[in-house]
C-alpha positions as CSV (number, residue, x, y, z in Angstrom):
1,X,44.7,-77.1,-24.0
2,X,44.0,-80.8,-23.4
3,X,46.1,-81.7,-26.5
4,X,48.9,-79.4,-25.3
5,X,49.0,-81.1,-21.9
6,X,49.0,-84.5,-23.5
7,X,51.9,-83.5,-25.8
8,X,53.8,-82.1,-22.8
9,X,53.3,-85.4,-20.9
10,X,55.3,-87.4,-23.4
11,X,58.5,-88.6,-21.7
12,X,60.9,-86.6,-23.9
13,X,58.9,-83.4,-23.3
14,X,58.7,-84.1,-19.6
15,X,62.4,-84.4,-19.5
16,X,62.8,-81.0,-21.2
17,X,60.4,-79.5,-18.7
18,X,62.4,-80.9,-15.8
19,X,65.7,-79.7,-17.3
20,X,64.2,-76.2,-17.7
21,X,62.9,-76.3,-14.1
22,X,59.3,-75.8,-15.3
23,X,57.8,-78.6,-13.3
24,X,56.0,-76.3,-10.8
25,X,54.6,-74.2,-13.7
26,X,53.5,-77.3,-15.6
27,X,51.8,-78.7,-12.6
28,X,50.0,-75.4,-12.0
29,X,48.9,-75.3,-15.7
30,X,47.4,-78.8,-15.3
31,X,45.6,-78.0,-12.1
32,X,44.2,-74.8,-13.5
33,X,43.1,-76.6,-16.6
34,X,41.4,-79.3,-14.5
35,X,39.7,-76.6,-12.5
36,X,38.5,-74.9,-15.7
37,X,37.1,-78.2,-17.0
38,X,35.2,-78.8,-13.8
39,X,33.8,-75.2,-13.9
40,X,32.9,-75.6,-17.5
41,X,31.0,-78.9,-16.9
42,X,29.2,-77.3,-14.0
43,X,28.1,-74.3,-16.1
44,X,27.0,-76.6,-18.9
45,X,24.9,-78.6,-16.5
46,X,23.4,-75.3,-15.1
47,X,22.6,-74.1,-18.6
48,X,20.9,-77.4,-19.4
49,X,18.7,-77.0,-16.3
50,X,17.8,-73.5,-17.3
51,X,16.7,-74.6,-20.7
52,X,14.3,-76.9,-19.0
53,X,12.6,-74.0,-17.2
54,X,9.7,-72.1,-18.7
55,X,10.7,-68.8,-20.2
56,X,9.9,-65.5,-18.4
57,X,7.9,-64.4,-21.4
58,X,5.7,-67.5,-21.2
59,X,5.3,-67.1,-17.5
60,X,4.4,-63.4,-17.9
61,X,1.8,-64.2,-20.6
62,X,0.2,-66.9,-18.4
63,X,0.2,-64.5,-15.4
64,X,-1.4,-61.7,-17.5
65,X,-4.1,-64.1,-18.8
66,X,-4.9,-65.3,-15.2
67,X,-5.0,-61.7,-13.9
68,X,-7.4,-60.7,-16.6
69,X,-9.6,-63.7,-15.8
70,X,-9.6,-62.8,-12.1
71,X,-10.4,-59.1,-12.8
72,X,-13.2,-60.1,-15.2
73,X,-14.6,-62.3,-12.4
74,X,-14.5,-59.4,-9.9
75,X,-16.1,-57.1,-12.5
76,X,-18.9,-59.6,-13.1
77,X,-19.5,-60.1,-9.4
78,X,-19.1,-56.4,-8.3
79,X,-22.9,-56.0,-7.8
80,X,-23.2,-59.1,-5.6
81,X,-23.2,-58.4,-1.9
82,X,-19.9,-59.1,-0.1
83,X,-18.0,-58.8,-3.5
84,X,-18.2,-55.0,-3.8
85,X,-15.4,-54.3,-1.3
86,X,-13.0,-56.8,-2.9
87,X,-13.9,-55.3,-6.3
88,X,-13.2,-51.7,-5.1
89,X,-9.9,-52.6,-3.5
90,X,-8.7,-54.5,-6.5
91,X,-9.9,-51.7,-8.9
92,X,-7.9,-49.2,-6.9
93,X,-4.8,-51.4,-7.2
94,X,-5.3,-51.7,-11.0
95,X,-5.6,-47.9,-11.3
96,X,-2.5,-47.4,-9.3
97,X,-0.6,-49.9,-11.4
98,X,-1.8,-48.1,-14.6
99,X,-0.8,-44.7,-13.3
100,X,2.6,-46.1,-12.3
101,X,3.2,-47.4,-15.8
102,X,2.2,-44.0,-17.3
103,X,4.5,-42.1,-15.0
104,X,7.4,-44.3,-15.9
105,X,6.8,-43.7,-19.7
106,X,6.7,-40.0,-19.1
107,X,10.0,-40.0,-17.1
108,X,12.0,-41.8,-19.9
109,X,14.0,-39.4,-22.0
110,X,13.4,-39.9,-25.8
């Protein structure tokens, strides 16, 4: 599109555009192209920023690892006074999460 606009900007082509009364259309074409170029550059910048972020898969893997470590700590400490309640509450949440996952698998049509 850039090459086309450059070609149409040549004096002899500008004269033809004027004779055909296409000046408003040509001006609109140029402004729309400039808008597109701006949007494209903004999107390219946003894409570059996204590539710098950690992927959702990596974040999930890290989260799962940390949750397992936390649950293992609670399991190891469950017989220590003042840890039993925290262990029981967390254990109930883990059971509910597992049941939720099982229920979703059963609901999916195969």
